[in-house]
Steps between C-alpha positions, in 0.01 A plus 500: 500500500285336766381721786315429823375735771531354850431825687234459768561128548643360824797263511543233384257577215735741310778239503263227378362727229856573386600133494195419285568790262863391458374172356384705200853630445711808548546789502233554764405832658353481849332800662517457877526661841803519730494172698393278207772664286767357730340157509449486123857615438638235735298216343578605141871546568518162671340345188775651284323806361641853484275757670500876441311721745355843424305715745166623366232725649313230693760229548761331286536366150713188482629370168593133510716356224 
């Protein structure tokens, strides 16, 4: 499974990092903070992916399939 950590990056960087990682295939796990989590979820869902969201200690873990 591919995984990227976007925590600490300002928008739109987490979304761009996610788009680039999705080119390598799914499933993809994205570690992110609150605001980017919403933006990443919106972009991935719009592109036809299913997104699962899990709260972790310092943000969120999104699984994109």
